[in-house]
MARGUDO-491813 format. One record per residue (C-alpha): residue number from 1; residue in one letter; chain; x, z, y. Coordinates in Angstrom, 1 decimal. Each point is the difference from the previous one (the first is absolute). Layout:
+-----+--------+--------+--------+--------+--------+
: num : residu : chaine :      u :      w :      v :
+-----+--------+--------+--------+--------+--------+
: NUM :      A :      A :      X :      Z :      Y :
...
+-----+--------+--------+--------+--------+--------+
END
This chain:
+-----+--------+--------+--------+--------+--------+
: num : residu : chaine :      u :      w :      v :
+-----+--------+--------+--------+--------+--------+
:   1 :      M :      A :    8.3 :   26.2 :  -68.9 :
:   2 :      L :      A :    1.9 :   -2.5 :    2.4 :
:   3 :      R :      A :    3.6 :    0.9 :    0.4 :
:   4 :      T :      A :    0.5 :   -0.6 :    3.7 :
:   5 :      V :      A :    2.9 :    0.1 :    2.4 :
:   6 :      I :      A :   -0.9 :    0.1 :    4.2 :
:   7 :      T :      A :    2.8 :   -1.1 :    2.3 :
:   8 :      G :      A :    0.4 :    1.4 :    3.3 :
:   9 :      V :      A :   -2.0 :    3.2 :   -0.9 :
:  10 :      T :      A :    0.8 :    1.7 :    3.3 :
:  11 :      G :      A :   -1.5 :   -2.8 :    1.9 :
:  12 :      R :      A :   -3.6 :   -0.1 :    1.2 :
:  13 :      M :      A :   -1.3 :   -2.5 :   -2.7 :
:  14 :      G :      A :    2.4 :    1.5 :   -2.8 :
:  15 :      G :      A :   -1.5 :    3.5 :    1.0 :
:  16 :      T :      A :   -3.4 :   -1.2 :   -0.4 :
:  17 :      L :      A :    0.7 :   -1.7 :   -3.4 :
:  18 :      L :      A :    1.7 :    2.9 :   -1.2 :
:  19 :      R :      A :   -3.2 :    2.0 :    0.9 :
:  20 :      L :      A :   -2.7 :   -2.2 :   -1.6 :
:  21 :      A :      A :    2.1 :   -1.2 :   -2.6 :
:  22 :      R :      A :    0.4 :    3.8 :   -1.2 :
:  23 :      A :      A :   -3.9 :    0.4 :    0.4 :
:  24 :      T :      A :   -1.1 :   -3.2 :   -1.9 :
:  25 :      S :      A :   -0.8 :   -0.1 :   -3.9 :
:  26 :      G :      A :    2.4 :   -2.2 :   -1.7 :
:  27 :      F :      A :    3.0 :    0.1 :    2.1 :
:  28 :      S :      A :    3.2 :    2.2 :   -0.5 :
:  29 :      V :      A :    2.7 :   -0.2 :    2.4 :
:  30 :      V :      A :    3.4 :    0.2 :   -1.4 :
:  31 :      G :      A :    2.3 :   -0.9 :    2.9 :
:  32 :      A :      A :    0.2 :    0.1 :    3.6 :
:  33 :      T :      A :    2.4 :   -1.3 :    2.2 :
:  34 :      V :      A :    1.4 :    0.1 :    3.5 :
:  35 :      R :      A :    2.4 :   -2.2 :    2.1 :
:  36 :      P :      A :    3.7 :    1.0 :   -0.4 :
:  37 :      G :      A :    1.3 :    3.1 :    2.1 :
:  38 :      S :      A :   -3.6 :    1.1 :    0.4 :
:  39 :      P :      A :    0.2 :    3.6 :    0.1 :
:  40 :      S :      A :   -2.8 :    0.3 :   -2.6 :
:  41 :      V :      A :    2.3 :   -1.2 :   -2.6 :
:  42 :      G :      A :   -0.1 :    3.0 :   -2.5 :
:  43 :      Q :      A :   -3.0 :    1.4 :    1.0 :
:  44 :      D :      A :   -3.3 :    0.2 :   -2.0 :
:  45 :      A :      A :   -1.9 :   -3.0 :    0.7 :
:  46 :      A :      A :   -3.5 :    2.1 :    1.2 :
:  47 :      V :      A :    2.3 :    2.0 :    2.0 :
:  48 :      A :      A :    1.7 :   -2.9 :    2.0 :
:  49 :      A :      A :   -3.2 :   -1.8 :    0.1 :
:  50 :      R :      A :   -1.7 :    3.6 :    1.8 :
:  51 :      Q :      A :   -2.6 :    0.2 :   -2.7 :
:  52 :      G :      A :    0.2 :    3.8 :   -1.1 :
:  53 :      E :      A :    1.6 :    1.3 :   -3.3 :
:  54 :      P :      A :    2.3 :   -1.8 :   -2.1 :
:  55 :      M :      A :   -0.7 :   -2.5 :   -2.6 :
:  56 :      G :      A :    3.0 :    0.2 :   -1.9 :
:  57 :      L :      A :    1.6 :   -3.8 :    1.1 :
:  58 :      V :      A :    3.3 :   -0.2 :    1.8 :
:  59 :      V :      A :    0.3 :   -2.5 :    3.0 :
:  60 :      V :      A :    2.9 :   -2.4 :   -0.7 :
:  61 :      D :      A :    1.5 :   -2.7 :    2.5 :
:  62 :      E :      A :   -0.1 :   -3.1 :   -2.4 :
:  63 :      L :      A :   -2.5 :   -1.6 :   -1.8 :
:  64 :      D :      A :    2.4 :   -0.9 :   -2.8 :
:  65 :      R :      A :   -0.2 :    3.7 :   -0.8 :
:  66 :      A :      A :   -3.8 :    0.6 :    0.3 :
:  67 :      L :      A :   -0.5 :   -3.1 :   -2.7 :
:  68 :      E :      A :    2.0 :    2.0 :   -2.5 :
:  69 :      A :      A :   -3.5 :    2.1 :   -0.8 :
:  70 :      D :      A :   -1.4 :   -2.6 :   -2.0 :
:  71 :      A :      A :   -1.5 :   -1.4 :    3.3 :
:  72 :      Q :      A :   -3.0 :   -2.2 :   -0.9 :
:  73 :      V :      A :   -0.8 :   -1.2 :    3.6 :
:  74 :      V :      A :    1.5 :    0.3 :    3.7 :
:  75 :      I :      A :   -2.1 :    0.6 :    3.0 :
:  76 :      D :      A :    2.1 :   -1.0 :    3.3 :
:  77 :      F :      A :   -1.0 :    0.1 :    3.7 :
:  78 :      T :      A :    3.5 :    0.5 :    1.1 :
:  79 :      G :      A :    0.8 :   -2.8 :    2.2 :
:  80 :      A :      A :    0.8 :   -3.6 :   -0.5 :
:  81 :      E :      A :    3.7 :    0.0 :   -0.6 :
:  82 :      A :      A :   -0.2 :    3.1 :   -2.4 :
:  83 :      S :      A :   -2.7 :   -1.4 :   -2.0 :
:  84 :      V :      A :    1.9 :   -3.2 :   -0.3 :
:  85 :      H :      A :    2.8 :    2.2 :   -1.6 :
:  86 :      H :      A :   -2.6 :    2.0 :   -2.4 :
:  87 :      A :      A :   -1.7 :   -3.4 :   -1.0 :
:  88 :      R :      A :    3.7 :   -0.9 :   -1.3 :
:  89 :      L :      A :    0.3 :    3.3 :   -1.8 :
:  90 :      C :      A :   -3.4 :   -0.3 :   -1.5 :
:  91 :      A :      A :    0.6 :   -3.3 :   -1.4 :
:  92 :      M :      A :    3.2 :    0.9 :   -1.4 :
:  93 :      R :      A :   -1.8 :    2.9 :   -1.7 :
:  94 :      G :      A :   -3.1 :   -1.9 :   -0.8 :
:  95 :      V :      A :   -2.4 :    2.3 :    1.8 :
:  96 :      P :      A :   -3.3 :   -1.2 :    1.9 :
:  97 :      M :      A :   -0.2 :    0.6 :    3.3 :
:  98 :      V :      A :   -2.5 :    0.0 :    3.3 :
:  99 :      I :      A :    1.6 :   -0.5 :    3.1 :
: 100 :      G :      A :   -2.1 :    1.1 :    3.0 :
: 101 :      S :      A :    2.7 :   -0.6 :    2.9 :
: 102 :      T :      A :    0.0 :   -2.7 :    2.9 :
: 103 :      G :      A :    2.7 :   -1.9 :    2.2 :
: 104 :      F :      A :    1.0 :   -2.1 :   -3.0 :
: 105 :      T :      A :    1.9 :   -3.3 :    1.3 :
: 106 :      S :      A :   -0.2 :   -2.9 :   -2.3 :
: 107 :      Q :      A :    3.3 :    0.8 :   -1.2 :
: 108 :      A :      A :   -1.3 :    3.2 :   -1.3 :
: 109 :      R :      A :   -2.9 :   -0.9 :   -1.4 :
: 110 :      E :      A :    1.9 :   -2.7 :   -2.0 :
: 111 :      V :      A :    2.0 :    2.8 :   -1.2 :
: 112 :      V :      A :   -3.0 :    1.8 :   -1.4 :
: 113 :      A :      A :   -1.8 :   -3.1 :   -1.4 :
: 114 :      A :      A :    3.1 :   -0.5 :   -1.8 :
: 115 :      C :      A :   -0.2 :    3.7 :   -1.3 :
: 116 :      A :      A :   -3.4 :   -0.7 :   -1.0 :
: 117 :      R :      A :    1.2 :   -2.7 :   -2.6 :
: 118 :      S :      A :    1.2 :    3.1 :   -2.0 :
: 119 :      I :      A :   -2.7 :    2.6 :    0.9 :
: 120 :      P :      A :   -3.5 :   -0.2 :    1.2 :
: 121 :      V :      A :   -0.1 :    1.0 :    3.6 :
: 122 :      V :      A :   -2.9 :    0.5 :    2.3 :
: 123 :      L :      A :    0.9 :   -0.9 :    3.6 :
: 124 :      A :      A :   -2.4 :    1.0 :    2.5 :
: 125 :      P :      A :    0.1 :    0.7 :    3.8 :
: 126 :      N :      A :   -3.1 :    2.6 :   -0.3 :
: 127 :      T :      A :   -1.1 :    1.3 :   -3.0 :
: 128 :      S :      A :   -3.2 :    1.2 :    1.1 :
: 129 :      V :      A :   -3.1 :   -1.3 :   -2.2 :
: 130 :      G :      A :   -2.0 :   -0.2 :    3.4 :
: 131 :      V :      A :    2.0 :   -2.1 :    2.1 :
: 132 :      N :      A :    0.8 :   -2.3 :   -3.0 :
: 133 :      V :      A :   -3.3 :   -0.8 :   -0.3 :
: 134 :      V :      A :   -0.3 :   -0.7 :    3.9 :
: 135 :      I :      A :    2.8 :   -2.3 :   -0.8 :
: 136 :      Q :      A :   -2.1 :   -1.7 :   -2.5 :
: 137 :      V :      A :   -3.3 :    0.0 :    2.3 :
: 138 :      A :      A :    1.9 :   -1.4 :    3.1 :
: 139 :      S :      A :    1.4 :   -2.9 :   -2.3 :
: 140 :      E :      A :   -3.8 :   -0.9 :   -1.0 :
: 141 :      L :      A :   -1.0 :    0.4 :    3.6 :
: 142 :      A :      A :    2.3 :   -2.4 :    1.3 :
: 143 :      R :      A :   -0.7 :   -2.8 :   -2.7 :
: 144 :      V :      A :   -3.8 :    0.6 :    0.8 :
: 145 :      L :      A :    0.2 :    0.1 :    3.8 :
: 146 :      G :      A :    2.7 :   -3.0 :    0.3 :
: 147 :      E :      A :    1.5 :   -1.7 :    2.9 :
: 148 :      G :      A :   -2.9 :    1.0 :    2.6 :
: 149 :      F :      A :    2.0 :    3.7 :    0.2 :
: 150 :      D :      A :    3.4 :    1.3 :    1.8 :
: 151 :      V :      A :    1.5 :    2.3 :   -2.9 :
: 152 :      E :      A :    2.0 :    2.8 :    1.6 :
: 153 :      V :      A :    1.7 :    3.2 :   -1.5 :
: 154 :      L :      A :    0.3 :    3.2 :    1.5 :
: 155 :      E :      A :    2.0 :    2.7 :   -1.6 :
: 156 :      A :      A :    0.6 :    4.1 :    1.1 :
: 157 :      H :      A :    2.6 :    2.5 :   -1.7 :
: 158 :      H :      A :    1.7 :    3.2 :    0.8 :
: 159 :      R :      A :    3.1 :   -0.2 :    2.7 :
: 160 :      M :      A :    2.4 :    0.8 :   -3.1 :
: 161 :      K :      A :   -0.6 :   -3.5 :   -1.7 :
: 162 :      K :      A :    3.1 :   -2.2 :    0.3 :
: 163 :      D :      A :   -1.4 :   -3.4 :   -1.0 :
: 164 :      A :      A :   -2.4 :   -2.2 :    2.3 :
: 165 :      P :      A :   -2.6 :   -1.4 :   -1.1 :
: 166 :      S :      A :   -0.5 :    1.7 :   -2.6 :
: 167 :      G :      A :   -0.1 :   -1.3 :   -3.6 :
: 168 :      T :      A :   -4.0 :    0.4 :   -0.2 :
: 169 :      A :      A :    0.0 :   -2.2 :    3.0 :
: 170 :      L :      A :    2.2 :   -2.5 :   -1.1 :
: 171 :      R :      A :   -1.9 :    0.0 :   -3.5 :
: 172 :      L :      A :   -3.3 :   -0.7 :    2.0 :
: 173 :      A :      A :    1.5 :   -2.5 :    1.7 :
: 174 :      E :      A :    1.0 :   -1.7 :   -3.1 :
: 175 :      V :      A :   -3.1 :    0.1 :   -1.8 :
: 176 :      L :      A :   -2.1 :   -1.3 :    3.5 :
: 177 :      A :      A :    2.6 :   -3.0 :    0.1 :
: 178 :      S :      A :   -0.4 :   -0.9 :   -4.0 :
: 179 :      A :      A :   -3.7 :    0.6 :    0.7 :
: 180 :      L :      A :    0.1 :   -2.7 :    3.1 :
: 181 :      G :      A :    2.5 :   -2.4 :   -1.6 :
: 182 :      R :      A :    2.7 :    1.5 :    3.1 :
: 183 :      T :      A :    3.7 :    1.0 :   -0.7 :
: 184 :      K :      A :    2.2 :    2.9 :    1.4 :
: 185 :      E :      A :    1.2 :   -2.8 :    2.6 :
: 186 :      D :      A :   -3.5 :    0.7 :    1.4 :
: 187 :      F :      A :    0.6 :    3.9 :    0.7 :
: 188 :      V :      A :    0.5 :    1.3 :    3.7 :
: 189 :      L :      A :    1.3 :    3.4 :   -0.1 :
: 190 :      A :      A :    0.4 :    0.4 :    3.5 :
: 191 :      R :      A :   -1.4 :   -1.7 :    3.3 :
: 192 :      E :      A :    1.5 :    0.6 :    3.2 :
: 193 :      G :      A :   -0.2 :   -2.3 :    3.4 :
: 194 :      A :      A :   -1.3 :   -3.3 :    0.5 :
: 195 :      V :      A :   -0.3 :   -0.7 :   -3.8 :
: 196 :      G :      A :   -2.9 :   -2.3 :    0.6 :
: 197 :      A :      A :   -3.5 :   -0.4 :   -1.9 :
: 198 :      R :      A :   -0.4 :    1.4 :   -3.1 :
: 199 :      T :      A :   -0.1 :   -2.6 :   -2.6 :
: 200 :      Q :      A :   -2.6 :   -0.7 :   -2.8 :
: 201 :      K :      A :    2.5 :    0.7 :   -2.7 :
: 202 :      E :      A :    2.2 :    3.2 :    0.9 :
: 203 :      I :      A :   -0.6 :    3.4 :   -1.7 :
: 204 :      G :      A :    0.8 :    2.5 :    2.6 :
: 205 :      V :      A :    2.0 :    3.6 :   -1.7 :
: 206 :      Q :      A :    0.1 :    2.8 :    2.6 :
: 207 :      A :      A :    1.2 :    3.5 :   -0.6 :
: 208 :      L :      A :   -0.4 :    3.6 :    1.6 :
: 209 :      R :      A :    2.5 :    2.9 :   -0.5 :
: 210 :      G :      A :   -1.1 :    3.8 :    1.3 :
: 211 :      G :      A :   -0.9 :    3.6 :   -1.1 :
: 212 :      D :      A :   -0.6 :    0.5 :   -3.8 :
: 213 :      V :      A :   -2.1 :   -3.0 :   -0.5 :
: 214 :      V :      A :    0.2 :   -0.5 :   -4.1 :
: 215 :      G :      A :   -1.1 :   -3.5 :    0.1 :
: 216 :      E :      A :   -2.7 :   -2.2 :    1.6 :
: 217 :      H :      A :   -0.5 :   -3.8 :   -0.3 :
: 218 :      T :      A :   -3.1 :   -2.2 :    1.5 :
: 219 :      V :      A :   -0.4 :   -3.6 :   -0.5 :
: 220 :      Y :      A :   -1.8 :   -1.9 :    2.8 :
: 221 :      F :      A :   -1.8 :   -3.2 :   -0.7 :
: 222 :      F :      A :   -0.8 :   -1.2 :    3.4 :
: 223 :      G :      A :   -3.0 :   -2.5 :    0.2 :
: 224 :      E :      A :   -2.0 :   -1.5 :    2.9 :
: 225 :      G :      A :   -2.7 :    2.3 :    0.6 :
: 226 :      E :      A :    0.8 :    2.2 :   -2.6 :
: 227 :      R :      A :    2.7 :    2.3 :   -1.2 :
: 228 :      V :      A :    0.8 :    1.5 :   -3.7 :
: 229 :      E :      A :    2.5 :    3.1 :   -0.7 :
: 230 :      L :      A :    1.4 :    1.4 :   -3.0 :
: 231 :      T :      A :    1.7 :    3.2 :    0.2 :
: 232 :      H :      A :    1.6 :    2.5 :   -2.2 :
: 233 :      R :      A :    1.0 :    3.4 :    1.1 :
: 234 :      A :      A :    2.2 :    2.3 :   -2.2 :
: 235 :      T :      A :   -0.1 :    3.9 :    1.1 :
: 236 :      S :      A :    2.2 :    1.4 :   -2.5 :
: 237 :      R :      A :    2.9 :   -1.4 :   -2.2 :
: 238 :      D :      A :   -1.9 :    0.9 :   -3.2 :
: 239 :      Q :      A :   -1.7 :   -3.2 :   -0.5 :
: 240 :      F :      A :    3.2 :   -1.5 :   -0.1 :
: 241 :      A :      A :    1.6 :    2.1 :   -2.7 :
: 242 :      K :      A :   -3.6 :   -0.1 :   -2.0 :
: 243 :      G :      A :    0.7 :   -4.1 :    0.1 :
: 244 :      A :      A :    3.4 :    0.6 :   -0.9 :
: 245 :      L :      A :   -0.9 :    2.4 :   -3.1 :
: 246 :      R :      A :   -2.7 :   -2.9 :   -1.1 :
: 247 :      A :      A :    2.8 :   -2.6 :    0.4 :
: 248 :      A :      A :    2.5 :    2.1 :   -2.0 :
: 249 :      G :      A :   -2.7 :    0.5 :   -2.9 :
: 250 :      W :      A :   -1.0 :   -3.8 :    0.1 :
: 251 :      V :      A :    4.0 :   -1.4 :    0.3 :
: 252 :      V :      A :    1.5 :    1.8 :   -3.3 :
: 253 :      A :      A :   -2.6 :   -2.0 :   -2.3 :
: 254 :      Q :      A :    1.0 :   -3.5 :    1.8 :
: 255 :      R :      A :    2.8 :   -2.5 :   -1.0 :
: 256 :      P :      A :    2.8 :   -0.8 :    2.3 :
: 257 :      G :      A :   -1.0 :   -1.5 :    3.4 :
: 258 :      L :      A :   -0.4 :    0.7 :    3.5 :
: 259 :      Y :      A :   -3.8 :    1.3 :    0.8 :
: 260 :      D :      A :   -1.9 :    1.6 :    2.8 :
: 261 :      M :      A :   -2.8 :    2.0 :    0.8 :
: 262 :      A :      A :   -2.4 :   -2.8 :   -0.6 :
: 263 :      D :      A :    1.1 :   -0.4 :   -3.9 :
: 264 :      V :      A :   -0.3 :    3.9 :   -0.3 :
: 265 :      L :      A :   -3.6 :   -0.5 :    1.5 :
: 266 :      G :      A :   -0.8 :   -3.0 :   -2.1 :
: 267 :      F :      A :   -0.8 :   -1.9 :    3.0 :
: 268 :      K :      A :   -0.5 :   -3.9 :   -0.8 :
: 269 :      R :      A :    2.7 :   -2.4 :    1.2 :
: 270 :      T :      A :   -1.2 :   -2.7 :    2.4 :
+-----+--------+--------+--------+--------+--------+
END
């Protein structure tokens, strides 16, 4: 049984992770956290996450306390700032991590990378297996289609999402740029006014927000007389949790280092 700690257990993803981890063979949830000052502190984790009968696990407001239960892995979807703090604690304790938070600054990512010199960390903007297959396929399509196609990324999420574009959209843009020999300098995150004709090298990344959209990402390859579209639509958060649990089972057997879902799924690096 993999002794697992789930941070932010009362959040959308935290609650989903708790439910699926309890139902998945090979996992034992031994720790659950919430932010300091939360009214859920001291409650039973299942009750706090609105999952029915108590499970006998008390919610705490500090990851350090949750790690005292001989934790073997931490799954964290709390948010970039909290995830950095948690990464530091895990590095000090020698506990591997899976981080699904988004919105990291370059400095915050560097902190996580430094922590990964002590522990194995999977840092993934999207832990869905399906969307990571789409990312892999998008890279291959870009290579095959080449310079004759204009590339754009469009993403849509619920109204409560705080960062834009999504981490997944930016990851798509990164792999497309790599496949086409371009850089982040070619990303265009907004268009307004007399911007002029589209350049050949730019990669547009646009964001939509509204309603309860879990997550949609489409890559467009616009050619002369034809268009290729590659789309992933998430209709529930379960697939993110399933992918995170898969990553948790994988990361505990790895050496210290910074990994992503491509590593978890065994995709070849190009």
